[in-house]
N, C-alpha and C positions, 0 to 999 in steps of 0.2 A: 800171309796176305800177298797176293800176286800184284803185278804192276797195274793191271786193268782195274782191280778193286781200289788200289791206292789213288789212281787217277780219278776214278768215279767219286771217291771220298773227297778229294780236294776240289773237284768240280762242284759237289753239293755245298761245300763250305763257302766257296767264292760266290755261288749263286744265291746263298742265303741272304734274305733281306736284313736280318738282324746284324749279320757280319758287315754288309754294305753300310748300314746306318752307323755302326761302330767306327768304320773307317772314316766316314764323313765327320763324325764327332772328333776323332783324333786329328783330322786335318784342321778343323776349326780350332781345336785346342792348341795345335801347333802355331796357327796364326796368332792366337792370343799370347802365346809365349814369346813369339818374335816381337809383337807389339810392346809387351812388358819390358823387353830389353832396351827400348828407346827411352825409358824413364830412369831417373837416378834411384838405384836400389842399394840396400845394405849388402855387404859381402856375402852374408848367408843366403840371401835370395839370388844373388848372382851365381853362387855355386849350385843352388837348387835348380836354377834355370838351365845350367850346363848338364846336370843329370837328367832333367826332363827332356832336353834336346837329344841326348844320347838314347834315351828310352824310345822317343818318338821315331828316331832314325832306325832303331832296331825293329820296331813294330812295322814300319814301312818296308823294311827288307823282308820280314816274314810274310807280309801281305803280298808283295810282288812275287815271292817264291811260291806261295799257295796258288796265285793266279797262273803262274807259269806251269806248275805241276798239274793243275787242273785242266790245262789245254790238252785236247785229244791228240792233236798234231802240233808238236812243239815248235815247228817252223812257222806255223800260222800265227803264233803269238807275236812275232816281230814283224808281221805284215801290217799290223795296226800302228799308225803313227803315234797314237796316244800311249800304247804300251811301250814304245821306244822312248817317248818323252818321260814316262814314269820311271822306267829303268834307269835312264840317264840321270834324272834328278836324285834318285835314291843312291845310285853308285857314287856320284860326286859328293853326296852328303857324308859318305863313309871315309873320304880322304881326310886324314888328320891335318889340323891347321895349327901352325906354330907362331909365325910372325904376324904383326898387326895388319900388314897389307893383305895377306892371305885370309886373315880373319874377316876383313871387310868383304872379300869375294865370297867366302863361305857363308856369311850372313846373307848376302844378296841371293846366293843360290837357294838358301833355305826359304827365302821369301817366296820363291817360285813354287814351293811345295803347295801353296794355297791353290795354284792352278790345277792341282790334281783333283779338285772338286769337279772340274769339267769332265775329266776322264771317268770319274766314278758315277756321276749322275747322268743318265741317258738324255734327259731333256736339255741340259746344258751342252752336252756333246753334240746334239743335233743342231742347236743354235750356232755353235762355233763352226761346225762343218758347213752350215749354210753361209755363214759370213766368208769362210775361206773360198767356197765355190763361187761366191758373188764377186770376188776380187777382180777377176778378169774384166767383167762388165763394168765394175766400178772404176777401173783404171781409165777407161775412155771418158767417163763423166768427169773424173778428176782432171784429166788432161784438158778437156774443154773448159772446166772451171779455171784452171791455171791460165789459159789463154785470155779469158775474160778478166781475170785479176791483172794480168800483165798489161792489157790494153788500158784498163781504167787506172792502173798505177802510173802508166806513162802520161796519161792525160792529167792526172792529179799532180804529178811532179812538175809538169810543164806550167800549169796555171796557178798552183797553190804553194809552190816552194817559197815564193817571196813572202807570203802571208805567215807561214809557220814552217821554217826549215826543219824543226824537230819532228814534224809529222810527214812532211812532203819533200824533204831535202833531196832524196834520190829515189830511184825506182824500188829499191829493196825496202827502204823505210816506208814508202808509200804502200807497198803490198801489206806490210804489217799493220799500217793504219786502216787499210781496207778490211783486213781480217777483223780488226776491232769493230768496224762499222757493221760487218756481216753478223757478228755475234751480239750486236745491239749494246755494246759496252760504252755508254755515254756518247753514242754516235751523234746525238743532236748537238752536243757541244762542239764537235768537229764541224758539223754542217753550218751552225750559226756563225762560226768564226769566218768561214769562207763566204758565207751568204752576205756578210756585211760588205764584201768587196765585189763579189761576182753574184749578181742577183739570180742568175740562171743555175747556180750550183745545186739547188734543191733537186733539179731533174737528174743531175749526175748521181746523187746519192740514192734517190728513190729508184732509178733504173737499175743501179748496181744491186741494191737490196732485192729488187724483184728477180733479177737473174740468179743471184746466189742463194739468198736465204729462203726464197720461195720455190723457184723453178728447179734448181739443182738439188736442193734438199728433198723435194718430192720425188725427183728421179732416183736418188739414192734409196729412199724408203721403198719406192716401187720395185726396184731391182731386188732388194733384200727380201721383201715380202714374197715376190715371185719365186725366188730361189728356195725360200722356206716352204712354200706350197709344193714345189717339186720334190723337195726332200721328204715331206710328209707323204706324198703319193708313193715315192720309192720305198719308204719304210712299210707302208700298208701293203704294197705288192709283195715285198719280201716276206712279211708275216703271213700273207695269204698263200704264198708258195710253200712256206714251211708247214702251214696247216694242211695243205693238199698232200705234201710229201708224207706227213705223219699219218693222215687218213689212209693213203695208199699202203703205207707200211703195215698199219693195223689190219686192213683188208687182206693183205697178203698173209699175215700171220694167222688170221682167222681161217683163211682158205687152207693153209697148210695144216692147221690143227684139225679141221674137218676131214681132210684127207687121211691124216693119221688115225683118227677115230674110226673112219670107215674101214681102213686096212685092218685095225685091231679087231673090229666087229666080225670081219670075215675070217 
């Protein structure tokens, strides 16, 4: 069996839906094994979990090898950030762990194996890529939100520090209190406490909630949705281009076959 046929075989294996579903199953099972280790277990189950963890790591090593060998151009495999992430997680999982501190680090790294679900499932990968692409635009919204937080925290610390130093003692604590208000975590208790002293403080809280929980949250949602729509359009264009290339290739092959048949008939 030559190299091309081997590459084609590995490509068919990694593109097989049953193989992909089995990989997803192993990832979920790996997450369950990690979760089981957080409970008190008998020594027998602890030893079994170690064996299962080793088998899962070996399977992931085999799976990443199949994906690599199934790539037509091996250099293109590492052009994908998700492939690099998968390879890094699998490689670090192979490092033997002896002392307790390294065991904690190794367990933490194995937890990140659950993120491989994103690299395996295209829909999750598209969502994550959309979020990453939206980060530059979200950065400006977050900066503006920080400015609003800072201004309101300074006002709150100035007027409300005497009422409750635990919530408004300085600007840092005031920003944490405002985050609590923005998430609606018992924010009315905070408001009524200051409202008893400053009757105008209701406007302070309502305007802050309007700016943060309503306006900025809708901005964030709008940016993410817009980027996701652009990502959908890009994927549709790529699929259309691939279909056009495939049709052109088929037409070319048919034309060549007709020419060969005409030459043989002559």
